[in-house]
C-alpha positions, 0 to 999 in steps of 0.5 A: 500500500502506497500513502502520503500524509496530510496536515501540518505538524505543530511545533510542540510535537515530538517524534512519538506524539505528533499534533497534526493540524488540518483545517480547524482541527488538531489531531494527536497521533502517537505510536506506530501511527505517528511513525507512519505519518512522519514517513509519509510527510515529505514523500510517498511511503509504503506499508505492508503489515496488517498493523501498518495498513490498519494505522494508515486506514485510521489516518485516512479516516481522520483526513491525515493520509491518502492511499492507493493499493497499487504502487505505480505512478498513476497511483501517485497522481490519484493520491495527489488528486485527493490532496490540496497543495498549499504553499508553506510560506510565501516569499523567496522561492530560491534554489528552485528549478524553472518548473518548480518556480512556475508551479510555486507562482501558480500556487502562490498567486492563482487566486484559488486553490489549484488541484493536481489535475488543474496543475497538470492541465496547465503544464500539459497546455503550456499555460504560464502564470501570467498576470491576466490569470493570477490573483483574485481579480482574474480567478474567473479567467483562470477557471474559464481557461482550465474548464471547458464544456468537455471537462466541467463535469465532476471528475472529468478533468481528473480522469483526462489528466490521468492520461496526460503526457506531462502527468508524471512530470507535474507529479514529480515537480509537486513531490520535489516541492514537498521534499524541499518543504515549499508546500504542504499537503492538506 
């Protein structure tokens, strides 16, 4: 089973007792579940034993993890479609490659929270984060750029982007930003 942790660890957490904030709620995670949550905090992790799987299922019920039973790149994408990528801090992007800087610009200034499928769509269609698509004043223009009559219905965009040629590249960029602690998963 492949999984990714969600939420933000609070500063007074320890390795064995973690306070994880997600939305308006703070959850306390301890023991093996805490170790598993930490293992999936900055990248995909795998678990195999029945106890680990049970802990991941419990974390998922709390909204602190997402999982897929298959371990493949399509699973990475599917997991990320159930997460919200949020910039960890606004400001200096330093030491990022071009694709990471572009994605951080989208995430910081889009005026809406962009889903993984939307980020793949923007990459796939070579749409750059220009001022006419950024900020709250231009969010409608961005939404109209991404959504058409062919993909406006529930989960159609997610299904289409699962087969996009730049899906894996976009997923890798997201994961690189997560490893570099530039974004958090919620």
